[in-house]
C-alpha positions as CSV (number, residue, x, y, z in Angstrom):
1,E,48.9,-5.7,-31.6
2,L,48.3,-2.1,-30.5
3,F,46.1,-1.7,-33.5
4,E,44.1,-4.8,-32.6
5,A,43.7,-3.5,-29.0
6,R,42.5,-0.2,-30.2
7,Q,40.1,-1.8,-32.7
8,S,38.8,-4.1,-30.0
9,Q,38.3,-1.1,-27.7
10,A,36.5,0.8,-30.5
11,D,34.3,-2.1,-31.2
12,G,33.5,-2.4,-27.5
13,E,32.6,1.3,-27.3
14,A,30.5,1.0,-30.4
15,A,28.6,-1.9,-29.0
16,N,28.3,-0.1,-25.7
17,Q,26.9,3.0,-27.4
18,K,24.5,0.9,-29.5
19,S,23.3,-0.9,-26.3
20,R,22.9,2.5,-24.5
21,Y,21.0,3.9,-27.6
22,D,18.7,0.8,-27.5
23,D,18.1,1.3,-23.8
24,L,17.3,5.0,-24.2
25,K,15.0,4.3,-27.1
26,Q,13.1,1.7,-25.1
27,L,12.9,4.1,-22.2
28,A,11.6,6.9,-24.5
29,E,9.0,4.6,-25.9
30,S,8.0,3.5,-22.5
31,G,7.6,7.2,-21.5
32,I,5.5,7.9,-24.5
33,E,3.2,5.0,-23.7
34,K,2.9,6.2,-20.0
35,D,2.0,9.7,-21.3
36,R,-0.8,8.1,-23.4
37,Q,-2.0,6.1,-20.4
38,I,-2.0,9.3,-18.3
39,E,-4.0,11.2,-20.9
40,K,-6.5,8.4,-21.1
41,L,-6.8,8.3,-17.3
42,K,-7.3,12.1,-17.3
43,R,-10.2,11.7,-19.8
44,D,-11.7,8.9,-17.8
45,L,-11.4,11.0,-14.6
46,A,-13.1,13.9,-16.3
47,D,-15.9,11.6,-17.4
48,L,-16.3,10.2,-13.9
49,I,-16.4,13.7,-12.4
50,D,-19.1,14.7,-14.9
51,E,-21.0,11.6,-13.9
52,V,-20.7,12.4,-10.2
53,E,-21.9,15.9,-11.0
54,M,-24.9,14.5,-12.8
55,L,-25.7,12.3,-9.8
56,R,-25.4,15.3,-7.6
57,L,-27.7,17.3,-9.8
58,N,-30.3,14.5,-9.8
59,G,-30.1,14.4,-6.0
60,S,-30.5,10.7,-5.9
61,H,-28.8,7.7,-7.5
62,D,-32.1,5.8,-7.5
63,S,-33.3,7.7,-10.6
64,Y,-30.0,7.6,-12.3
65,D,-28.7,4.5,-14.0
66,S,-25.8,5.5,-16.2
67,P,-25.1,8.5,-18.4
68,N,-25.4,6.3,-21.5
69,S,-28.5,4.3,-20.6
70,K,-31.2,7.0,-20.8
71,N,-29.8,9.6,-23.1
72,G,-29.0,7.7,-26.3
73,G,-25.3,7.6,-25.6
74,A,-24.6,11.3,-24.8
75,S,-21.5,11.8,-22.8
76,P,-21.7,13.1,-19.2
77,R,-19.9,16.3,-20.3
78,K,-22.5,16.9,-23.0
79,L,-25.3,16.3,-20.5
80,K,-23.7,18.7,-18.0
81,Q,-23.5,21.3,-20.8
82,E,-27.2,20.8,-21.5
83,V,-28.1,21.0,-17.8
84,D,-26.1,24.2,-17.5
85,A,-27.9,25.7,-20.5
86,L,-31.3,24.7,-19.0
87,K,-30.3,26.3,-15.7
88,D,-29.4,29.5,-17.6
89,V,-32.8,29.5,-19.3
90,N,-34.5,28.7,-16.0
91,E,-32.8,31.6,-14.3
92,M,-33.7,34.0,-17.2
93,L,-37.4,32.8,-16.9
94,R,-37.3,33.2,-13.1
95,K,-36.1,36.8,-13.5
96,Q,-38.8,37.5,-16.1
97,V,-41.5,36.1,-13.7
98,E,-40.2,38.3,-10.9
99,L,-40.3,41.4,-13.1
100,T,-43.8,40.5,-14.3
101,K,-44.9,40.0,-10.6
102,R,-43.4,43.4,-9.7
103,D,-45.2,45.1,-12.6
104,L,-48.5,43.4,-11.7
105,S,-48.1,44.5,-8.1
106,E,-47.3,48.1,-9.1
107,S,-50.3,48.1,-11.5
108,Q,-52.6,46.8,-8.8
109,D,-51.4,49.5,-6.4
110,K,-52.0,52.2,-9.0
111,L,-55.4,50.8,-9.7
112,R,-56.3,50.7,-6.0
113,Q,-55.1,54.3,-5.7
114,E,-57.1,55.4,-8.7
115,A,-60.2,53.6,-7.2
116,E,-59.7,55.4,-3.9
117,R,-59.4,58.8,-5.7
118,S,-62.5,58.3,-7.8
119,A,-64.4,57.1,-4.7
120,M,-63.8,60.5,-3.0
């Protein structure tokens, strides 16, 4: 009788542990699925932020339909990288124009000074 009681108790504990294991397994799987959903939402958010940045760069939503409608399917992140690269090129060209203007101005000043010296 004592043996049966202990056996019954052991069986109950084993069933309880199996049930607890199943609950924990289900909870872990649920946590993993939630992590996947969170990562997807993070990616979606990054894409939306990129899209908002593109809208801001365009200055108006009238000329902007969707990041995928006018650019052959390029992602907003890729478009932002291209825009940033074009900004860098634009800045470099702007600096080159400024240097050229300065050189032109200095050359014109020297030419004017030479003309004044030769006129004396």
